[in-house]
N, C-alpha and C positions, 0 to 999 in steps of 0.2 A: 287529894286534899291534904293540906299541911298547914303548919303555922310558920309565919315569918313575921315576927313581931305581934302586935295586938290583933290585926284582922286575920281571919282565915284566908287561905289562898289556895289556888290550884297550882301545883308544881309539876311541870312536865320535864322529866329528865331525858337527855339524849346520850346514848352510849356509843362508844367506839367498838371496833371488832373484838377487842379484848375484854369487853364487858365493863369498862371503866366509864363513869359519868364524865363527859367532856363539856357539857353545858346544861343549864336549866332555864326554862322559861317560867317565870312566876307571874300568875295572873291574879291581881288583887281586885277587890270590888270596884265596879265602875269600869271594867275592862282596861284597867291600868296595868301595863306590863313592865316587868323588870327582868333583867337577864343576868344570870351568873355564868361566867365562862364567855366564850367567843362565838356568837351566832354568825359571825362573818366567815368563820372557818368552814371548810367543807364538812357538813354534818350529815349523818345518816338520816333516813326518814324516822320520824317519831314512831316508836313501837317496833321498829325493824328487828331489834334483838330478840323479840318474842316469836318470830316466825322465820328463823334461819333455814329451816329444812324445806321451805317451799310448801307447795300444796296445789290444790286445783284452782283456787281463785283468791284474789286479794282486792281490797277496796283502798284506794288512795284518796284521802280527803285533804281539805285545806286547813283544818285546825285540829289540835290535839284532842279537844273535847269531842269534836265530830268523830274522830277515829275511835275513841272510847265508846261513844254512843252507838256507832255502827256495829262494833264488835259485840256489844251487849245485845243489841236488837237482833243480831243474827245468832244468838245463843252461843256465842264464843266459838262458832264453827267456821267462820270466815275471818281470816286475819284482816285487820284494818290498820293502816299506817297514815301518817300525815306528813306533808311537806313541812320543813322546819321554818320557813320564812314566808308562808302564805302564798297567795297567787302571784305576787310580784317576783318571788324567787322560785316559782314552780319549775320553770324551764331548766334552770341549773340543777335543781334538786332531782328532777326526773332523769336528767342526763347522767348525773352521778350514780343514780340508783338502778340503771338499766340492768346491770349484772345481777343485782338482787331480784328485780322484777322478773327476770327470765327464769327464775326458779318456780314460776307459777304457769306452766305451759299447757296444762291438761284441758281446761275448760274453755270453750269458745268465748264466753263472756270475758274471761280473764285475758284471752288472747286479743280480743277486740280492744279491751282497756289498755293493754300494754302497747298495742299498735297505735292507738290514739295518743297515748302519752309520748311515744317515740316521734310521731308526726309533730306533736306540739313542741317537742324539744328539738326538732329538726335533725334527728340522727338516723333516720331510716336508711338502711343499707350502708352506712358509713362505719359507725362504731358499734353496730349491733347486728345480731343475727335475725332480728325481727323482720318479717316481710310485711311491709305496710301497703 
């Protein structure tokens, strides 16, 4: 939550590998979105910088607030990330993030999720070590 002028807003920062903010999505009341930076550029998943070391499982959502809600509901024990451009851009986002998603190999639910994402992105067996 932040301030961008008079109304309060949700501000979702997107970080590059060096930890620099490369874009921000600003959600104003009434689901009015503004963008700072370039959301057309290849962006990481929202929240990806918080779980660089991998783990047993991860949840990929369609919205930044959804990712925050899942992380909180799971007691901050499961990392949750979001595709940066919603369902319409999920194919490209998941394709770009497969290297990151492969850091979560241990749990069968995580493996099934990664494989489903790879199938949805059409990259099984081509640019990924995932067995779909």
